[in-house]
C-alpha positions as CSV (number, residue, x, y, z in Angstrom):
1,M,-242.5,-81.6,-107.8
2,P,-239.9,-80.0,-110.1
3,E,-239.1,-81.8,-113.3
4,G,-235.6,-83.2,-113.8
5,R,-233.2,-80.8,-115.5
6,E,-232.3,-81.7,-119.1
7,L,-228.7,-82.7,-119.7
8,R,-227.2,-81.2,-122.9
9,L,-224.2,-83.1,-124.3
10,V,-221.9,-81.5,-126.9
11,R,-220.0,-83.9,-129.1
12,G,-217.4,-81.4,-130.5
13,A,-217.0,-78.2,-132.4
14,G,-219.7,-77.9,-135.0
15,A,-221.5,-81.1,-133.9
16,P,-225.2,-80.9,-133.1
17,E,-226.2,-80.8,-129.4
18,V,-227.7,-83.9,-128.0
19,T,-230.4,-83.5,-125.4
20,A,-230.8,-86.3,-122.9
21,S,-234.2,-87.4,-121.6
22,P,-235.3,-85.8,-118.3
23,V,-234.3,-87.9,-115.2
24,D,-237.1,-89.7,-113.5
25,P,-236.7,-88.7,-109.9
26,L,-238.7,-91.7,-108.5
27,A,-236.7,-94.2,-110.6
28,L,-233.5,-92.6,-109.5
29,Q,-234.6,-92.8,-105.9
30,D,-235.4,-96.5,-106.3
31,K,-231.9,-97.0,-107.6
32,F,-230.4,-95.2,-104.6
33,I,-232.6,-97.3,-102.2
34,A,-231.2,-100.4,-103.9
35,G,-227.7,-99.1,-103.3
36,F,-228.5,-98.3,-99.7
37,E,-229.8,-101.9,-99.2
38,A,-226.6,-103.3,-100.8
39,S,-224.5,-101.1,-98.4
40,Q,-226.4,-102.7,-95.4
41,V,-225.6,-106.1,-96.7
42,A,-221.9,-105.2,-97.0
43,R,-222.0,-103.8,-93.4
44,G,-223.1,-107.2,-92.2
45,F,-226.7,-106.5,-91.1
46,S,-229.0,-109.5,-90.9
47,P,-231.5,-110.1,-93.7
48,L,-234.3,-109.6,-91.2
49,T,-233.0,-106.2,-90.1
50,I,-232.4,-105.1,-93.7
51,D,-235.9,-106.1,-94.8
52,G,-237.4,-104.2,-91.9
53,S,-235.4,-101.0,-92.5
54,I,-236.0,-100.9,-96.3
55,A,-239.8,-101.5,-95.8
56,T,-239.8,-98.7,-93.2
57,L,-238.0,-96.4,-95.6
58,H,-240.5,-97.1,-98.4
59,R,-243.4,-96.3,-96.0
60,F,-241.7,-93.1,-94.9
61,L,-241.1,-91.9,-98.5
62,A,-244.6,-92.9,-99.5
63,L,-246.0,-90.7,-96.8
64,A,-243.7,-87.8,-97.8
65,A,-244.9,-88.1,-101.4
66,K,-241.6,-86.5,-102.6
67,P,-238.1,-87.6,-103.4
68,A,-235.8,-87.6,-100.4
69,W,-233.7,-84.6,-101.7
70,E,-236.8,-82.4,-102.0
71,L,-237.9,-82.8,-98.4
72,K,-237.7,-79.9,-95.9
73,P,-237.9,-80.1,-92.1
74,T,-241.6,-79.2,-92.3
75,D,-242.1,-82.2,-94.6
76,V,-240.6,-84.5,-92.0
77,D,-243.0,-82.9,-89.4
78,D,-245.9,-83.7,-91.7
79,V,-244.8,-87.4,-91.9
80,V,-244.5,-87.7,-88.2
81,A,-247.8,-86.0,-87.6
82,E,-249.4,-88.5,-90.0
83,L,-247.9,-91.4,-88.1
84,V,-249.3,-89.9,-84.9
85,Q,-252.7,-89.7,-86.5
86,R,-252.5,-93.4,-87.4
87,G,-251.8,-94.3,-83.8
88,I,-248.1,-95.2,-84.4
89,G,-246.2,-95.2,-81.1
90,A,-243.3,-93.0,-80.2
91,V,-240.7,-95.8,-80.5
92,T,-241.9,-96.8,-84.0
93,R,-242.0,-93.1,-85.0
94,R,-238.3,-92.8,-84.0
95,D,-237.5,-95.8,-86.1
96,Y,-239.2,-94.2,-89.2
97,V,-237.2,-91.0,-88.8
98,G,-234.0,-92.9,-87.9
99,V,-234.1,-95.1,-91.0
100,F,-234.7,-92.1,-93.2
101,K,-231.8,-90.2,-91.6
102,Q,-229.5,-93.2,-92.3
103,F,-230.7,-93.2,-96.0
104,F,-230.1,-89.5,-96.3
105,A,-226.6,-89.8,-94.9
106,Y,-226.0,-92.5,-97.5
107,L,-227.2,-90.1,-100.3
108,E,-224.9,-87.3,-99.0
109,A,-221.9,-89.7,-98.9
110,R,-222.5,-91.5,-102.2
111,H,-224.8,-89.5,-104.6
112,A,-224.7,-85.8,-103.8
113,P,-223.0,-84.8,-107.1
114,E,-225.4,-87.0,-109.1
115,V,-228.5,-85.3,-107.4
116,E,-227.1,-81.9,-108.0
117,A,-226.2,-82.6,-111.6
118,S,-229.7,-84.1,-112.3
119,F,-231.9,-81.6,-110.4
120,G,-229.8,-78.6,-109.5
121,L,-230.3,-79.3,-105.8
122,R,-227.7,-79.5,-103.1
123,L,-228.5,-82.1,-100.5
124,A,-229.5,-80.7,-97.1
125,N,-230.6,-83.2,-94.4
126,P,-234.2,-82.3,-93.4
127,V,-233.9,-84.2,-90.1
128,D,-232.9,-81.8,-87.4
129,Q,-232.7,-81.7,-83.6
130,F,-236.4,-80.9,-83.3
131,H,-237.2,-84.4,-84.8
132,A,-235.6,-86.3,-81.9
133,G,-238.4,-88.3,-80.3
134,R,-238.8,-88.2,-76.6
135,H,-237.0,-91.2,-75.0
136,V,-239.6,-91.8,-72.3
137,S,-242.6,-93.5,-73.9
138,S,-246.0,-94.1,-72.4
139,D,-245.0,-97.6,-71.2
140,S,-241.8,-96.4,-69.6
141,P,-241.3,-97.6,-66.0
142,A,-240.8,-93.9,-65.1
143,V,-244.5,-93.5,-66.0
144,L,-246.1,-96.8,-65.4
145,P,-245.0,-99.4,-62.8
146,P,-244.8,-103.0,-64.0
147,P,-247.9,-105.2,-63.5
148,T,-248.0,-106.8,-60.1
149,P,-248.1,-110.6,-59.6
150,R,-251.7,-110.4,-58.6
151,R,-252.5,-108.3,-61.7
152,M,-250.8,-111.0,-63.9
153,E,-252.8,-113.8,-62.2
154,E,-256.0,-111.9,-63.1
155,F,-254.9,-111.4,-66.7
156,F,-254.0,-115.0,-67.3
157,A,-257.3,-116.1,-65.7
158,F,-259.0,-113.9,-68.3
159,L,-256.9,-115.6,-71.1
160,R,-257.9,-119.1,-69.8
161,D,-261.6,-118.1,-69.8
162,R,-261.2,-116.7,-73.2
163,M,-259.8,-120.0,-74.6
164,E,-263.0,-121.8,-73.5
165,T,-265.3,-119.4,-75.5
166,A,-263.1,-118.4,-78.4
167,R,-264.3,-119.1,-81.9
168,K,-260.7,-120.0,-82.9
169,W,-259.2,-121.9,-80.1
170,A,-255.6,-122.2,-81.5
171,P,-254.8,-118.4,-81.6
172,A,-256.4,-118.0,-78.2
173,A,-254.2,-120.8,-76.8
174,R,-251.2,-119.3,-78.5
175,D,-251.8,-115.9,-76.8
176,Y,-251.9,-117.7,-73.4
177,A,-248.6,-119.5,-74.0
178,L,-246.9,-116.6,-75.6
179,F,-247.6,-114.0,-72.9
180,G,-247.2,-116.6,-70.2
181,R,-243.7,-117.2,-71.6
182,S,-243.0,-113.5,-71.7
183,I,-243.7,-112.9,-68.1
184,T,-241.6,-115.9,-67.1
185,S,-238.6,-115.5,-69.4
186,G,-238.7,-111.7,-70.0
187,C,-238.5,-112.3,-73.8
188,V,-241.0,-110.4,-75.9
189,R,-239.6,-111.1,-79.4
190,P,-240.4,-114.8,-80.0
191,R,-239.1,-115.9,-83.4
192,R,-237.5,-119.2,-84.3
193,R,-236.6,-121.0,-81.1
194,R,-235.2,-124.3,-79.9
195,W,-235.1,-125.6,-76.4
196,S,-233.8,-128.5,-74.5
197,C,-234.7,-130.0,-71.1
198,G,-234.6,-127.1,-68.7
199,T,-233.3,-124.4,-71.0
200,C,-234.6,-122.3,-73.9
201,I,-232.0,-120.8,-76.2
202,S,-233.0,-117.5,-77.9
203,T,-231.2,-115.5,-80.4
204,G,-232.5,-112.2,-79.1
205,A,-232.3,-109.2,-81.4
206,V,-229.7,-106.8,-82.8
207,R,-229.6,-103.7,-80.6
208,Q,-231.0,-100.4,-82.0
209,A,-227.5,-98.9,-81.5
210,A,-226.0,-101.4,-84.0
211,R,-228.7,-100.5,-86.6
212,E,-228.0,-96.8,-86.1
213,A,-224.2,-96.9,-85.9
214,G,-223.6,-99.8,-88.3
215,Q,-221.0,-101.3,-85.9
216,G,-220.3,-104.9,-86.3
217,G,-218.4,-105.7,-83.1
218,E,-219.4,-108.6,-80.9
219,R,-221.2,-106.3,-78.5
220,F,-223.8,-105.4,-81.1
221,W,-224.6,-108.8,-82.4
222,P,-227.5,-111.0,-81.2
223,R,-226.4,-112.6,-77.9
224,P,-227.8,-115.9,-76.5
225,R,-230.3,-115.8,-73.7
226,W,-230.6,-118.7,-71.3
227,V,-234.1,-118.9,-70.1
228,P,-234.7,-121.3,-67.1
229,M,-238.0,-123.1,-67.1
230,L,-239.5,-121.5,-64.1
231,D,-243.1,-121.5,-63.0
232,D,-244.0,-124.6,-65.1
233,L,-242.8,-122.9,-68.3
234,A,-241.6,-126.2,-69.7
235,L,-245.1,-127.7,-69.3
236,V,-246.7,-124.7,-71.1
237,L,-244.2,-124.8,-73.9
238,H,-244.5,-128.6,-74.5
239,W,-248.3,-128.3,-74.3
240,F,-248.2,-125.6,-76.9
241,V,-245.8,-127.4,-79.3
242,D,-247.6,-130.8,-78.9
243,D,-251.3,-129.8,-78.8
244,V,-251.6,-126.2,-80.1
245,R,-249.0,-125.6,-82.8
246,P,-250.1,-128.5,-85.0
247,R,-253.5,-126.9,-85.3
248,F,-252.1,-124.0,-87.3
249,K,-252.3,-124.3,-91.0
250,V,-248.6,-124.4,-91.9
251,A,-245.8,-126.4,-90.1
252,G,-242.5,-124.7,-89.8
253,P,-239.7,-123.5,-87.5
254,V,-241.7,-120.6,-86.1
255,V,-243.0,-121.5,-82.7
256,F,-245.4,-118.7,-81.9
257,C,-246.8,-118.0,-85.4
258,D,-249.6,-116.2,-87.0
259,E,-252.6,-118.2,-88.3
260,G,-250.8,-118.8,-91.6
261,G,-247.7,-120.2,-89.8
262,G,-245.6,-117.1,-90.4
263,E,-243.6,-115.1,-88.0
264,L,-245.2,-112.7,-85.6
265,S,-243.5,-109.3,-85.7
266,S,-242.9,-107.2,-82.6
267,G,-245.5,-104.8,-83.8
268,S,-248.1,-107.6,-84.1
269,I,-247.3,-108.8,-80.6
270,R,-247.7,-105.3,-79.2
271,N,-251.0,-104.8,-81.0
272,R,-252.2,-108.3,-79.9
273,L,-251.5,-107.6,-76.2
274,A,-253.1,-104.1,-76.4
275,H,-256.2,-105.7,-77.9
276,L,-256.4,-108.4,-75.1
277,V,-255.8,-105.9,-72.3
278,E,-258.5,-103.7,-73.8
279,A,-260.9,-106.6,-74.1
280,E,-260.3,-107.4,-70.5
281,G,-261.9,-104.1,-69.7
282,R,-259.3,-102.8,-67.3
283,P,-258.8,-99.0,-66.6
284,A,-255.8,-97.3,-68.3
285,E,-253.6,-97.4,-65.3
286,E,-253.9,-101.2,-65.1
287,R,-252.9,-101.8,-68.7
288,F,-249.4,-102.9,-69.8
289,S,-247.3,-103.4,-72.9
290,P,-244.9,-106.3,-73.8
291,H,-242.1,-104.3,-72.5
292,G,-243.9,-103.9,-69.3
293,L,-243.8,-107.7,-69.1
294,R,-240.0,-107.6,-69.2
295,H,-240.0,-105.1,-66.3
296,A,-242.4,-107.4,-64.4
297,C,-240.2,-110.4,-65.1
298,A,-237.1,-108.5,-63.8
299,T,-238.9,-107.2,-60.7
300,R,-240.5,-110.4,-59.8
301,N,-237.3,-112.4,-60.0
302,Y,-235.4,-109.7,-58.0
303,E,-238.0,-109.8,-55.2
304,R,-237.6,-113.6,-55.2
305,G,-234.0,-113.1,-54.4
306,V,-232.5,-113.9,-57.8
307,D,-229.1,-112.2,-58.3
308,L,-229.0,-109.2,-60.6
309,V,-226.3,-110.8,-62.7
310,A,-228.6,-113.8,-63.2
311,I,-231.5,-111.5,-64.2
312,Q,-229.1,-109.7,-66.6
313,Q,-228.5,-113.0,-68.4
314,L,-232.2,-113.8,-68.3
315,L,-233.1,-110.5,-70.1
316,G,-230.1,-110.5,-72.4
317,H,-228.7,-107.2,-71.2
318,W,-225.1,-106.3,-71.8
319,T,-224.7,-104.5,-68.5
320,V,-226.1,-104.9,-65.0
321,G,-226.8,-101.1,-65.1
322,T,-229.4,-101.7,-67.7
323,T,-231.0,-104.5,-65.7
324,M,-231.2,-102.2,-62.6
325,R,-233.4,-99.8,-64.6
326,Y,-235.8,-102.7,-65.2
327,V,-236.3,-103.5,-61.5
328,T,-239.0,-101.6,-59.7
329,P,-239.5,-103.2,-56.3
330,S,-242.9,-102.8,-54.7
331,S,-243.3,-100.6,-51.6
332,T,-244.1,-103.8,-49.6
333,F,-240.8,-105.3,-50.7
334,V,-238.8,-102.2,-49.8
335,E,-240.5,-102.0,-46.4
336,D,-239.8,-105.7,-45.6
337,A,-236.2,-105.3,-46.7
338,Y,-235.8,-102.3,-44.4
339,R,-237.3,-104.2,-41.5
340,R,-235.0,-107.2,-42.0
341,A,-232.0,-104.9,-42.1
342,V,-233.0,-103.1,-38.9
343,S,-233.7,-106.4,-37.2
344,E,-230.3,-107.7,-38.1
345,V,-228.6,-104.6,-36.8
346,L,-230.5,-104.7,-33.5
347,G,-229.7,-108.4,-33.2
348,D,-226.0,-107.7,-33.6
349,L,-226.2,-105.0,-31.0
350,D,-227.9,-107.4,-28.5
351,E,-225.2,-109.9,-29.1
352,E,-222.5,-107.3,-28.4
353,D,-224.2,-106.4,-25.1
């Protein structure tokens, strides 16, 4: 890592030169990160979003082991390769690169002259088009169909059996309620929640587009999700709150919490479900992710006859077009729908005759 360039200040004709101390690149980078965080506050991002992006940025720079302005495209390649080696998924890897890209854009806009004066380096963003992660991940519906109703019955039977033998009953019961709620409501980001008789009101999450573009319009803010209490969901939730949640160490507003009463992150939920599905002993083609549960929820409700607009509200989508991508009807459903349509047409022809 090159040392910071010395700054030589001249006080006037005949005055002795004053040599400033070399600039500490890591201290300067910390200062820039603090400014980047303040800019996100000014742009109206939520504290939760800001904390997540700053933590991700610190992890990215720690893996790079260099100040941001010294990184080359090959250094970004090395960071991404290290994330792959650690088993980090494609979506999370995109988040790492995306947060660093935002930070570097902030440096270019606010601190390019200071970096050049301190280190003699002109800022050049090391993130290029070759770092764009593939959009279709391993749990995309284009690759894996959503779990079938029968598959979900088998999975929840496994969770019920597991509760009876688990050394720690409360976390096992939480898993059953958490993922049972996910398949019924389509929500895979449980945080602080409140519900009334028949309806659960969820804040949802800020869209990735808002985090990337920094736009503060109504379209990009958390929107309410109205979750009807279908399939005995109300009974499961009240059972969890009355009998299970009090057994965790710390009381608080978080419903589905970790063992210390804290909030479960989306990554923890993904890892938890992956562990449970693996413990179940199913082959790879029968495994699923939390996002697969959202697709299963959309598909199951569509096959029940629920209107697409109602499913859109259930999943918290902004457009019906997004919801349509979540619906993957089974071949049996398509065949039955075709037969019903043909029967109706033939019936109309018989009536005309």
